[in-house]
C-alpha positions in Angstrom: 85.5 45.2 53.5 87.6 43.3 56.0 90.8 44.5 54.4 89.6 48.1 54.7 88.7 47.7 58.4 92.1 46.1 59.0 93.8 49.0 57.3 91.9 51.6 59.3 91.7 49.6 62.5 93.6 52.2 64.6 91.3 54.9 63.5 88.3 52.8 64.4 90.0 52.0 67.7 90.2 55.8 68.4 86.5 56.0 67.5 85.5 53.2 69.9 85.2 55.3 73.2 82.9 57.7 71.4 80.7 54.9 70.1 80.6 53.3 73.6 79.7 56.6 75.1 76.7 57.2 72.9 75.6 53.6 73.2 75.6 53.7 77.0 74.3 57.2 77.6 72.1 57.8 74.5 70.8 54.6 73.2 70.5 52.2 76.1 68.4 54.7 78.1 65.9 54.7 75.3 64.6 51.5 76.9 63.1 53.7 79.6 60.7 55.2 77.1 58.5 52.2 77.9 57.6 54.0 81.1 55.5 56.5 79.2 53.1 53.6 78.3 53.1 52.0 81.8 52.0 52.8 85.3 55.5 52.5 86.6 56.0 50.8 90.0 59.5 50.6 91.5 58.8 47.3 93.1 57.8 45.7 89.8 60.3 47.5 87.5 59.7 48.7 84.0 58.9 45.4 82.3 56.5 44.1 84.9 54.7 47.4 85.6 51.1 47.3 84.3 50.7 48.5 80.7 48.3 51.5 80.4 48.8 52.4 76.7 48.2 56.1 76.0 46.5 56.8 79.4 49.5 58.9 80.5 49.2 61.0 77.3 45.5 61.5 77.8 46.2 62.6 81.4 48.9 65.0 80.2 46.7 66.6 77.5 43.8 66.8 80.0 45.7 68.9 82.5 44.5 72.5 82.7 47.9 74.0 82.7 49.4 71.8 80.0 48.8 74.2 77.1 50.2 77.1 79.1 53.4 75.1 79.7 53.5 74.2 76.0 53.2 77.8 75.0 55.8 78.9 77.5 58.3 76.3 76.2 57.6 76.9 72.5 57.7 80.7 72.8 60.9 80.8 74.8 62.5 78.3 72.4 61.6 80.5 69.4 63.0 83.5 71.2 66.3 81.7 71.8 66.6 80.8 68.1 65.6 84.2 66.8 67.9 86.2 69.1 70.5 83.6 70.1 71.3 81.7 66.9 72.7 84.7 64.9 75.0 85.9 67.7 77.7 83.2 67.4 77.9 83.8 63.6 78.4 87.5 64.2 81.0 86.9 66.8 82.9 84.5 64.6 82.9 87.0 61.7 84.1 89.8 64.1 86.9 87.6 65.5 88.0 86.5 62.0 88.4 90.2 61.1 90.8 90.9 63.9 94.4 91.3 62.6 96.1 91.4 66.0 96.4 87.7 66.9 97.3 88.3 70.5 94.2 90.5 71.0 92.1 87.9 69.1 93.2 85.0 71.4 92.6 87.2 74.5 89.1 88.1 73.2 88.3 84.5 72.4 89.3 83.4 75.9 87.1 86.1 77.5 84.0 85.2 75.5 84.5 81.5 76.0 84.7 81.7 79.8 81.0 82.1 80.6 80.3 78.7 79.0 82.3 77.0 81.9 80.3 78.8 84.7 77.4 76.7 86.0 73.9 78.1 85.9 73.7 78.0 89.7 76.6 80.5 89.9 75.2 82.6 87.1 71.7 82.5 88.7 73.2 83.9 91.9 75.0 86.6 90.0 71.8 87.6 88.2 69.7 87.6 91.4 72.2 90.1 93.0 72.8 92.1 89.8 69.1 92.6 89.2 68.1 93.0 92.9 65.6 96.0 93.4 67.5 96.9 96.6 71.2 96.7 95.8 71.5 95.5 92.2 73.7 97.5 89.9 71.0 97.8 87.2 68.5 99.3 89.7 71.1 101.6 91.2 71.6 103.0 87.7 67.9 103.3 87.1 67.6 105.3 90.4 70.2 107.7 89.1 68.0 108.3 86.1 65.0 108.9 88.4 63.3 105.6 87.5 61.7 103.5 90.2 63.4 100.1 90.9 62.2 97.1 89.0 62.1 93.6 90.4 63.1 92.0 87.1 62.9 88.3 88.3 59.5 88.8 89.9 57.9 90.6 87.0 56.7 88.1 84.3 57.2 90.7 81.6 61.0 90.7 82.2 61.6 87.0 82.8 61.9 85.9 79.2 64.3 88.8 78.2 66.5 87.9 81.2 66.6 84.2 80.3 67.3 84.9 76.6 70.0 87.5 77.2 71.7 85.5 79.9 71.7 82.5 77.6 73.3 84.5 74.8 75.9 85.9 77.2 76.8 82.4 78.4 76.8 80.4 75.2 77.4 82.7 72.2 81.2 82.7 72.5 81.4 79.0 72.8 79.0 78.5 69.8 81.2 80.7 67.6 84.0 78.0 67.7 82.3 75.9 65.0 81.8 78.9 62.7 85.5 79.9 63.2 86.5 76.4 62.2 84.3 76.6 59.1 85.8 80.0 58.2 89.3 78.6 58.5 88.4 76.1 55.9 87.6 78.7 53.2 90.1 78.9 50.4 92.3 82.0 51.0 92.6 82.5 47.2 89.0 83.6 47.2 89.8 86.5 49.5 92.8 87.4 47.3 90.6 87.4 44.2 88.1 89.6 46.0 90.9 92.0 46.9 92.1 92.2 43.3 88.5 93.0 42.3 88.5 95.9 44.8 86.1 94.4 47.3 85.9 96.0 50.7 86.1 94.0 54.0 82.3 94.1 54.3 82.0 92.9 50.8 84.4 90.0 51.4 82.3 89.0 54.4 79.1 89.1 52.4 80.3 87.5 49.2 83.1 85.2 50.4 82.9 84.4 54.1 79.1 83.9 54.5 78.7 81.8 51.4 81.6 79.7 52.6 80.0 78.9 55.9 76.4 78.8 54.6 76.2 75.0 54.8 77.4 75.0 58.4 74.8 77.6 59.3 72.0 75.7 57.7 72.9 72.4 59.4 73.3 74.0 62.8 70.0 75.8 62.4 68.2 72.5 61.5 69.7 70.9 64.6 68.7 73.9 66.7 65.1 73.6 65.4 65.1 70.0 66.8 65.8 71.5 70.3 63.1 74.2 70.1 61.1 72.7 73.0 64.2 72.2 75.2 65.0 75.3 77.3 67.4 73.7 79.8 66.3 72.7 83.3 69.2 74.4 85.2 68.8 77.9 83.9 65.0 78.0 84.3 65.0 76.4 87.7 67.5 78.8 89.3 65.6 81.8 87.9 62.1 80.5 88.6 60.1 81.7 91.6 56.3 81.7 92.4 55.9 85.3 91.1 57.1 84.5 87.6 55.8 80.9 87.5 53.1 81.8 85.0 55.6 82.4 82.2 58.6 80.4 83.5 57.0 77.0 83.8 58.4 75.0 80.9 58.3 71.2 80.2 61.6 70.5 82.0 60.5 72.1 85.3 56.9 70.9 84.8 58.1 67.3 84.5 60.3 67.7 87.6 57.5 69.3 89.7 54.7 66.9 88.6 56.6 63.8 87.6 59.6 63.7 90.0 58.4 65.6 93.1 54.9 64.2 92.7 56.1 60.7 92.3 54.5 60.2 88.8 57.6 58.9 87.0 55.6 57.6 84.1 54.3 61.2 83.6 57.8 62.6 83.6 58.7 60.1 80.9 55.6 61.0 78.9 56.5 64.7 78.9 60.0 63.9 77.8 58.8 61.7 75.0 56.3 64.3 73.9 58.9 67.1 73.6 61.2 64.7 71.7 58.5 64.0 69.2 57.8 67.7 68.7 61.6 68.3 68.3 61.8 65.5 65.7 58.9 67.1 63.7 60.7 70.4 63.6 63.9 68.7 62.7 62.3 66.8 59.8 60.5 70.0 58.6 63.7 72.1 58.8 65.6 69.5 56.8 62.8 69.2 54.2 62.7 73.0 53.8 66.5 73.1 53.4 66.4 70.5 50.7 63.5 72.4 49.0 65.7 75.5 49.0 68.6 73.5 47.4 70.7 73.7 50.6 72.6 71.0 52.3 70.6 69.2 55.0 71.7 66.8 57.7 71.1 63.9 55.4 
C-alpha cells in the first residue's frame, strides 16, 4: 500500500486541492446541521444553544403554508427533470452530427454562454422581454390581435417561464458531459454500422445512445437527488407578490421565514428536510436502475 502511494504520490498531490475543497465547503459545514435540533442563539453558539429535539420539525409541519411550499418545490422540480433533462442529450447528439468543425465550435460557444450569465442579469432580461407594456413577446401578441399578458404576474405562466429560462441557460453547458461520453465510443462501431447500411438516425439509435446509456442513467439518478432544489437565485429574481402562490419554494421559504424572520434553526430544518427527501429519491433511483440491470452510482 505504501509503495503504491509513493509511486502515485504526484497524482494524489494533484488531487489534494479538490479533497481540501470538499472537506472545507461540503463536510465541515455539516456540523451546522445540529442547529435543526436546537433553539439557536448567537450569543451561545451552536453547541451551547438549548436542545429542542424535533420541535423545529413539528413547527415546520404545523405551518399552514408548508404543504403548499412542498408541492410547489416538488412540482417545479419534476417539471425541470421532465423537460430539462433530455435537452442536453439532444443537443449533444445534434452537435456530434455536425461535420463542419468550425461551425460546431461556434455553435458550442454560443450555447455555452448563457451558463456564465448570472440569474440577476437574466431576470432583468426576462422582466423587460415579457413586460406587458414594451416587452417583445407582448408586442408580437399585439400584432396578432391578442391582449397583452403579464407573464410574471400570472401564476399560470410562472412555472413555464422558470422551466424554459432554466433550459435556455443550462442545457448547453449540460451537454458537455454527454459530448465527452460520445467521444469515448469506439469509432469502429460506426464503421460497422455504415457497412451494414445504417442511416445516421439508426447510428444514433443503435450506437450512440447505447454508448452513453450508463452516463444518462447516472446523471438522471443524481438529478433525482436534486428534485427538491430549484435554485434560490432564479426563483428569487422572478418572484413577486402576485405569483407568490406558485413561486414560493423551500429555498425562498427558508430565506423569508428563517433568515429574514431570524429563525435560523428553522432555516436549517428546512434545508435538512429537503436533503433527506433528495436522499430518498437518490436511493430509490439507484435501486430502480439496479433492478433494470443498469449501472448505478454505486
